[in-house]
N, C-alpha and C positions, 0 to 999 in steps of 0.2 A: 432701379425699380425691380420689384420682385415679379417673376414670371409665374402668374397664377395658373397657367396652363400646364405646368409640369406636375405630374402626380407625385404626391408625397412618398418618400422612400420609407418602407417599413422594415423593421429589423426582423431577422430570423435567428432562432436559437439553434446553435450547432453543438453536436456531440462528436468529439474525437476520441478514438482509442489509440493509445501511444505505447510504443516499446522504447526503452532507452537503457543505455549503459551508463550507470550513474557514477562511474569511477572518476570522471573528469569534472564533476559538477559538485557544487555546494548544496545539494539537495534540490527539492522541487521549488520551494518558495523564493521569490525575489528577495535578494539582500543587497544592500549598497556595496558596490565594488566587487561583487562575487558573480561567478558564472553559474546560473541556475537553469533548470529545465523550464520553469514558468517564464523566466526572462527571455530565454532563447525562442520559445514558442510565441510570446507576444511580439518580439522583434520580427519574426518570420511573417506573422500575420500582417504586420505593418508594411513589410516589403511587398507582399502579395496583393493586399487589398487596400492599402493606404489608410486602414483603420487599425487602432491599437487597443482592442479590448483586453482586459486582464483575464486570461483563462483561469477558470476555477477547477482545481483538481479534486478527485474523489477523496484525497487525503495528501498529506505532506510526506514525501519520502526524504529521509535524511541523506547527508553527504555520503556517497559511496554505495547507496542502495539502488538496486536496479528495478526495472518494471518490464513485465511481459504484456500487461494489459491495464495500464493506467488510463483513466477516463478524465477528459476535460470538457468543460462547457463554456460557452460565451455567446455573445450576440454580434451579428454583422448586418450591415445594411447592404453590402455588396451582393449583387445577384450573380452568383457563380455556381455552376453545377458541382455536386459533391465530389465526383471523381476528379474534376479539374482542380479543386481546392487541395485535395490529397496530393496530387502529383506536384502542384506548384509548391506546396509546403515542403515536401520531401526533396525538392530540388534546392531549396534555400536553407533548410535546417542543417545543422551539423550532422555528419554521418552517424553519430552516436545516438541520434534521436530520429525515430521513424513514426510516421502516421500510418497505422495499420488499417484504420477505417475512418471515414468521414461521412456524416449524415446530418440533415436537418431534423429537428425534433420539436415536440410541442413546447410552447413558450414557458410552461411551468417547470420544465426539467432543469435540475441543478445537479451537477456531477457529484457533489458531496451530500446535499440535503436529501436527494432522492435515493440514496444508497440503501439497499436491503442487506447486503453482506459483502465481505471481502475474503479473499483467499491469499495467504502468503506462503511462500516456499523458502526454506533455508537449506543450503547445500553444504555438506561437510565432506571434504576429500580425505581419504583414509591411507593413501600410500605414503611411504617415508619421504619421498621427494615429490613436491607438487610442481608440475610443469609451469614454466614462467608465463605462458600464454593462457593458463587457467587460473592463476593465482588471484586475479582481480575479481573472480566470480565465485570463489569458494572460501570456506574457512578450512585451512589445512590443519588437520587434527590426527596425526599418525599414531597417537599413543594407544595403548591397550584399552579396549572398550567392551563392556558387557552389553551387547546389542539387545538382548532380551530385556534387561533392566531398562534400557533406554526406551524401548517400545512400550513397556508397561507404565513408565513414568508419564508418558504423553496422555494416557487415559484419564489421569486425575483432573485434567483441565476441561474436559467436556462438561457442558452444562452452564448454569448461571453462577458466577462467582464474583467476589470482589477481588480485583487483580491489582490492588494498590501496592502489594509487595513486588510486583513486576513492572511498575511504572517508573520512568526516569525521575530523578530528583533534581534536574537542572532548573535554572531560573525561568526557563520558557515553559515549564510544565503547566502552570496555571492558565496561560494563554492557549496552549494546545488543547487542553481538556475542557475549556469553557463550553458550557452547553450552547448549542446553536438552534434552539427550537425544540422539537420533539426528540425524545430519547431514541437511540438506534432501535429499529424494529427487531422483534424476536421471531424465531421460527414458531409455527403453530403449536408444536408439541413441547415448547419450553415456556414455563410460566414467567410472567414479568417480575422484575426485581422489586423489592420494597421501594416506594416512591421517595423515601428520604435518604436513600443510599445509592442513587443511580450514578453518582459521579465517577466511581471507579468500577462499577459493575458492568460486566460484559457477558454475553451469551456466546459460548463456543460450541459450534455444531459438530465439527470434526477436528481431531488432533491425533496425528499418527506419524510414525517414522517408517520409511521403507528403505530397503537396500537396493542400490542400482549398480550394475556393472557397466561402466562406460568404456570407451576406447582408451581413456587415459588411466583407468584403474577403478577400484571400488569407491562408491560414494554413498553416504547416508543422506537422505532427503527428508526433512520435516515439512509436512503440509498441514496448515491450520486454517480453518474457515470459521468466521464469527460475524456477529452483527456490528462489531467495531473493535478497535484496538487502541490502547493507550500508547503514549510515546515510549518507544524502546521496548514495548511489551513483548513482542515476538522474540527479539534478541535476548531479552532477559529470561524468557521461558527456555530458550535453547541453551543459554549458558548454564542454567540450573540443571536441566536434564543431562547435559554433557557431564556435569559434576557427578550426577548419579551414576551414569554409565562408566565413569572412570573410577568409581569407588570413593570419591571424596565426600559424598553426601548420601545418607541413607534414604532410600525411596520412601520409607514410611514417614519421613519428615515433611513431605510435600503438603499434606493437609494442614500441618501446623504453620508452614510458611504462608499459605493462603490466608489462614486465620490471623496471622500476625499483623497484616496490613502495614508492613514496614519494608522498605527496600533493603535494609540491612539484613533481613532474614533470608533473602534469596541469593542465588549464585551470581556469577559475574555476567556482564553484558557481552554477548558474542559479537565478533567483529561485523561491521556493516556490510562488507563485500559479499558475504554469503547469502544476503537477504534479497528476495525478489517479491515485488507485488505481482502476484500471479494473475488475478482477475477480480473484477468488481461486478456484483449482482444488482440488477434492478428488476422491478416488475415491468412487464411489457407495456402496461398502460402509462408508465412514468414518462416515456419518451415517444410513444406512437402518435403520429399526427392524426391517425384515424379516430383517436379518442379525444382530440382537442375540443 
């Protein structure tokens, strides 16, 4: 017999910010027989709360790609303080995955659908010998490089462009790029793309290389922020720009590569291990409970 005196349990929407070393995982998304970030997080939630919601990420990171600020959302009925959930998850998750922040948010928040922008970072190590404990986090590229050309090449990608030439051509591409409602939002000073060509059109707000001197040696770091990215887009941009810096490709060819809308026109795909999902942007009202 049902006990009608027990109050109904209501679900809460949660937002987690995660950092992870992607080297030992087959990417974010659950895949049969593979170790993935999403799968490990779902299993950890099951151990901690006896519930197994499927965490929705702000986007899928590929095998070997890392994150400094991935965001995931899901619903739980368990009544648990945010700090306690963070501590409990970090005790049971693999050491390569850490929960940086845990909080309840408004019910309409969705880690992917509510995104306003993302920032990626790509790291290129420049010394002749890459230290073994650094190799899984950088692209070792010791060859001669015209850094000025490299920096100039990054400026071509700022603004609204069709990035089809820099999108992956694998069989999963159609699924990854399928529209999921509204198109990614644009910054106020960037005009919207034509409505019939939004599939591969993205707005890039910043695109720049910087030189860093680390304790291990010199490094080149590419930082790009936009309203959305196609599959392998950042790695294909990096591979193309590195070809410019090494003298394999004329910098003046970049506008033609963008116009070609063909993956064959652009440079190679840079290795996964140098790529980090740096951060994800949301409007404050997207998750604030005060505006629910």
